[in-house]
Steps between C-alpha positions, in 0.01 A plus 500: 500500500299576188145627486356165405694317774349748745152441360553125505586518869199718579265275304640194677447665838142598418433146381645354821311750714168430332550125506398484134695397194545772238780323314298481179460879464850565631644236268330655200628842602855363525475337157394826336761697691779266388371514143497881516861499625613279212321716243635821656859374491453401134361846418161351410151618600490398866239742635189281449672219693609735780148638522356148512740410783372797698139411417552156656655669806187713528277196465700342782454816710130488421469134599691550825322827565157340478615236746645763736262793451746716302376649174753778433856519376760771530751581227862503611769647277878509527467851643763745379645222282172485304439686178286814524201318354509223759563736794154640426349165607684478834258429782191478278235288671237332284274199521639179359211496255590851378866400466403197292274711281737794440846342556679828580821303554715374351506818296574455132696826483717440806852633443686258730784319325546155655863387469560703185248313283291809426228712652166372612560240774253635757591406859181630661296246693176450682483412868192413699361807675341473840324810627595609850225463754 
């Protein structure tokens, strides 16, 4: 299962749980992600499209968070399989607003090489963060 398949499943579950339809934001995220993949495989500038895909994911988190009282996200990396740069973000907790403003991930200088197409395909992701009570 790829990162985006995982995210798609999580987004679908959040949407079902909240009883709201977030297909528009999710659909836009998917379109940008697929565009980024095509550009990446053709050795073209894909990063703006990948970043836009993640921005729409964050907007979806923000929308669902407002509905469910969650306003923070946590950055998840691929752990020891992440590049040194990305490992530095592991576990970082920030507000969704801060993530949208600063966009720490995907990181432009990520060193991950997705399927031999070249460095830079950042696999880090945001997940909704719920503080323990």
